[in-house]
N, C-alpha and C positions, 0 to 999 in steps of 0.2 A: 593381548590383542589382536581386533580382528584386522585384517587387511585392510587398505584403503583401495582395493579395486573399487570401479567403478559397473553395476548390471544395469540393463536394459532387458525389457522383456523377449529381446532377443539373445543375450547370453552376455558373457562379462567381456569387458574391455579393459585393458592396464590402464592405471591412472596415469601413467609417464605419457604413454600414447596419447590419449586425450588431453594432455596439458599441454602436449607440444604443436596441436594445431594450431595452425598460424588464427589470429585475428582477422576477420573479412572487412574491406574497404576503411573507411575512416579512421582514424586513430582516435580514440576515446581516453579519457581522464576522468577525475573527480576533483571536486572543489566542494570546501567546507560553507553551507550559507546561514547556518546558525548554530548555536555552541548556549551551554548554560541551560539545558531543557531538562524535564526530570521524566527520564523514562519513554522517550519519543519511540513510538510503534506503531502511525500511521501517518500518510500524508495525501490528500488527495485535495480537488477542487471543483466546484460546480460548472458545467459547462457553460462555457464562453466568459469564464471569470480569469481574463488575463491577468490580471494584477497583483492576484492572493493565490497562496497554497494556505491549507489549514492542515496542520500538526497536532497528534492527536499526543498527549500525553499520558501515560497508561495511571499515575499516579503519583502525588505528592500529599505524604501523611495518607488523609482519608482523602483525599478530593483529585478527581481525574477533568482533564482538563483538557481544551481543543485550542490552541495558540493560531494565532493569525501571521504569517509570513508576508510582508509587500513587497512585490519586486521595485516599486521607482522609491522606495526608499533603503532597501536591502536590509529592514529590520525585523524583528519580532514582536508585536503590538506588546504591553506592557500589561494591558487588560483581558482577560481570556474571552476570548467568543463563546465558549460552554463552560460551567463546573458541574460538575454531579460527586456527590458522594457514592464511595467505594469502598468495597471490603479489602483490605490490604493483605491477605496470606497468598504463597504462594504464585499462578500465573494468575490472581484476580486483578479487577481495578477497570478503567475504561479500554476497552479493548478494538471498538471498532465505529466508524462513520460514515454516513452514506446521506448524500444531498436527494432529495426528490429529483425528478425528470423533471418537472415543472417549477424546480427551486424557483426561479427568477421572477415567477407570478405569485405561488403561494408562501414561498419562504419557509419549507419545510426542512426539516435533517431531522435523521434519525441516528440513534446512540446506539451501542451493544454494550453494556458495562454488569460487572457484577455487584448486587447491592451489599451494605452490611450484614446480610443473614446469610451471603455466598450464594443466592441464587442471581439467575441472567435476567437483564433488563432490557427486554428492547424498548425504548420511549424516544417518543419526535417531541419535537421544541420546535417554536416558530422563531424565526429573524424578530427583532423589532425596531423600531424608524430608525436605528443605528446600525448601517449593513455588517459590521464589524462585530455587532455583539445577539445575543438569542435572547427572547423575552424570557426572561427567568421564572415567571409563574404562568409559563403556556404549554408548561410540561402534560402531555398525555402518554399512557401507558400503553406500549402497544399490544407486547405478548410477556409471559415472567415464564421463563423454563426450570423448574428445581435444578437443583445440581446437589448430589448426592457427598459432593467432596469438593476441596480446593483447588485442584487442579482438570486439565483437559477440557477448557471452556469452549474451545473455538474463538472468535472474536472477530471472525471476517463479518462483513455486511455489505451487499451493494443490492444496486437496482438492475437486472438484466435488461438486454437489448427488446424485451418482454413488456416492460414496464411493471414488473414484479420484485417483491423485494427475496432476495435471497439470504439467510443464514446458517451457514455451516458451524454444527454443533459438535462438541468434542462426545466420547462414550462416558462424561460422567467424573471420569479420574479413578486414582487408584492403580494396581496394576492388572493387566490382562481380562480389562473390562468384567470385573466380577459378578455383574450382575446381566451378562450377555445382551446389555441395551444395546449395542449398534447392529445386533440382527433382529431387535423386538420391534416390529412395525409397530407396537402400539406405545413406543415409546418417543420422546422428540429427541433423545441424544444419540448420538452417534450417526447424525444425517446431515441431509441438504433439507432445509424447510424451506419452502416457495410459500409466498402469502401475497394476497393483494390491498395493497394499505390505503386505496381509495375505494374498500367496499366494508361492511360490517357485518358478519354472520353471528355478531354477540350481544344484540344490543344493552340485553339485560346483565351485561359481566364490565363491570369497568376497565378490567384487566385485560380485556379482548377486545381491541379495537381491529378488526380486518377481515378480511375474508378469504377463503378459499378458494384457489381457482377451479373451476370445473374439469379442467384436463389435468390436474394434482393424479397421480398412478393410483392413490386409494379412496378415492372418491366415489362413495357408491358399494363401495366394497371392506373386506375387514383393514384394517389398519387406519391411523391419522391420518385425519384430510390435509395436515399440514405438510407431508412428507414429499419431499419431489425424488431421494436418490438415501440410500442406505450404507452402510457398514462403513463406516470412516473413525478413525480413532482420536484424533486431535487436528483436526483441519483450521490448523492458526493462522493461513494467507491462503487467500484464490485472486484469480484476475479473470473477466472478462475481455477477450479480445476485442477492441473497441473497432475493430475493421470486421473480422468475421464472427463475432458472438459465441466463438468458442470458449468453453471455462476449464483452465488451467487453475490446479487447487494440490498445494503441499501438504500432504499427512504426516505429520509426526510420529512416526514408529515408537516400539517398545525398548528392544535390547537390540535389535540386531540388522534392522532396514528402514531406512526413510525414502518417500514415494513422493513422485508427480502422478497426480490422477488426473483425466481429460475428460470431457463431456464437451461431444458436438452440437453445434446453435440447433442442428436438425435432430435433437433427442425429444424424446415425448417422456423422459423420465423413468422413474426405476429401477435405474441400474443399482449393484450392490456391489460395494467396492472390497469386500473382503473381508476386513477385521469383525471379529476375533479369528475367524476361521484362518487368516493370510496376514500375513506381516508384511506386505510387497508382496511378491510369487512365492514367498515361503509359507510353509504350510506349520502354522503354530503348534498342532498336535492337543489344541484344546476343544474341548465339549463344547455342544450345542449348533454345530453346522459341520461343513463336511467341504473339504479342499478338491474333493470329486467333482465339486456342482461346477457345470459348464457354463452357469448363467455370471459366474463370477466375474467382474471386471477387473483384470492387471491393471497396474500401472504404466504409463508410457515411458517412467522412466525410475530405476532406484539405484538406490546403491547402499552399500553396505555400513553400517556405524565403524568408527574411529577412522582418521580422527573426529571424523562429524557425526554429531550425534545428534540434531534435531534442526529436519528441514524447515529452510524458510522461505515458501514461495511466492514468487517475484511477479515480474509484469512482460507482457507480450510488448515490445517497445514499438510504438508507431508515431514518435514523435517527427519533426523535421530536420533534427540537427545533424542527423547517421542516414542516410535513405537506403543506404547498404545493408542497413541492422532492421528495416522493418519489418516484422514479422517472426524478432528472433525473440525468445522467450529467457528472460533472465532470474536464477534466483541464488539463494546464499543456504548456509548453514547458521544456524545462532552461535554450537561450539567451537568453529573455528573459523567462519566470517571468508572464508574462500567465497568468491561470486564465479558462476559458471554461467553458460547459455548455449544454447541450442535452437534449431527449428522442428517444429514436427508437422507433416504433411497429412496427418492423421491418418497413416501407416509406420511411418518411419523416423525416430530423431537423428537428426544428421545436423554436421556443424559446432559437434560440441567442442566449446573452446573455453579453458580457464582463463577468466577476465581478471582473476586478482591483484598481477602486478601493472595490468593498466590502468587499474583504478584505484592507483595509491592517491589520496588527495594532498592537494596543496597544503594544507594546514591541518593538524590534527593525525589520528589514526582512527580506520574502521575497524571498530573490536570484536561489538557484538550486534552482526546483523541482526534486527529485530523483523522488518520489514522492507519492502519496497513501497513505491508511490508514482503518480502521475500527477503534471496540472495541468491545465487547460489544454495546451498546446500537444499535449499526450509525451512530453518530455521526463525524464527517470530520476526517481531521487530514493536516495536508501538512507532509513534510519540507524541509528546506533544507539542501544538502548544505553550506552553511559552518556547521554545528552547531547547528540549532534543528530544533525541529518547535511546530509551532502548531495550532489547533483552529479550528473553524467553531463559531461560536457567535451565538446571538440578541441583537439590541440591545436585547431588551426588560429591565428593570431591574427586582428583586425589589419588588414596594409594601410600604407597612408594613403595612395591613390583612392580607398576606399570609403576615406573619412572626408565629410563632407562640411560637416560645422561642427565646433565644439565651445558652446558658450552657456555663460552662467549669469544669474541676478541676485539679488537681495530685494525682498519686496519691505516697505516699511513696518512691517508686523513682525519681521525677523524670518520671512518662509526664505530659504534659499531654492530656487530653482537653477539645477546644469541639466543640459537637451547635448546628447551626443547624435548627431545624425550623419547615417551613410549616404550613400548614392547608390546602392545595393542593396537588396532584400534577401541576400545570399546568406545573411546571419540571423536571421530570423529565430528566435526561438534559443538564441546562443546567449551566453553569459559577457559580459564586460563590468569591468571593476573601476567606480569612481573612490576616488579617497577625498573626504573632508576632513579639514584640518587632521589630519595623518590617518583616521579611522576609513579603513575600507569597507565600502558596500557594494555587494553582488545585487546588479541589477538583469534584467531580460532584454533582450533587444525585441520589441515589438514591431516587425517589417522592418522599418529600417530605421528605428529609433528609439533610445533609451532614454529615461528622462528619470533623475533623481530630484525629489521635492521634501521636504522637512522643516519643521518650525521648533523652535525659536532660535535662533541664533544673534548675537549682539557683536558687533565690531570687525574685524577682517576677517575673512573666511577664505582659508584656500581649496580649490578644486583640484585635483589633479584625476588623469585618465591612464590606469594600467595601459604602458603603450610599449612593450619592448622596443620596438623603431623609432621610440624617440621623436615621432611627428609631432604631437602636439605640446605647448609648454603648459605651464599649471596657470590657471585662472586665480588671478586675487579679487575677492570680493570685498566691498565691505558693507556692512549690516547696520544699522541705526544702534 
């Protein structure tokens, strides 16, 4: 078995030393917000949507779904926001979700999935008159990518700060990239693609509804115009730093190294991240490329496999609940689900911290970290493929003198509304639990207020505030 040592481009650091580094700033914890999901693999929200997060379910049978969790009710809606028919083998299914930068006006949402024949489809849908459901008949194919095998499908999908859609793709699967596709600039596989979904360079092709930005590195020269960067094996999860625009990407290794790659916001594209010549900084010895090529871009961070074996790229934290952690990158490994963080200043990785013991949830266990995500506040979520979603929260409790009001009511139609109002906004973005007839509902404090609202109740209703200090008594409400 390989050692568990941690490797950076600057050398080897003992895992024990890295794990012993202290956590910085405010103490963190995790709470479970949703369970009973079918293989959750991503969480996101449109800009400005402060009452919902959207959870991607990879597949349930042959159906991939997007589910909505609402903060005001603390519940996952029963009706899916979106459903697509997907292939069910290996790493296939519904894998990615991205909202158009102008979603508030055009209602466009994009998904990345493998269809029944195994090929990757990027498809656009439009939200219906019901903001919690897309128009199922609005689907438009943006792009289809041939997949020779059932694994290494990539899956991440995101709009960059430039407004273009970025699509990291895997090398097509099998072992050691048998077609050397990642290095072939005439293949879409093993790349980062960058396209303009607001244009159309292919009006005669119903399966190509996009334009290629003029600034892409292979426009006008040999190579596919869609390509932005090359040399990737399976870039499962990435993240644009919401503040700097820098791009971080976890690229899953073959049998030796796992790596975090980086592209600065100032990049003009064209990076070659090395696969299949190199796995991390390790030379593979495979033919078709050279480790001596000085243009290859090494990862900013890598580690040996064992016990980890499949990096789960994470997010750069930019929420408001943990000011001391702003700019900190979180990531995990699917095989052992340890969670780590570090800072990167463009040259050096610092403040490497093992966060696993801090992020032990209140309920359930984090067993198989499939993804990280963010809400509109910039707060961080953790997806567990076993069916759960967790949120990183502060350990700080609300004190009695911070509570201004805790009241509730029930309307004639059975709608219960419970309001917690604080006299401070210092807990903005934090979670609070309000129980309704013994069922806990995890809510988000928006500014100085958290609101639970749901229908339809009958008879007596008891509303309680999870309140370690014992500040507030239960509310006894009467519904018709």
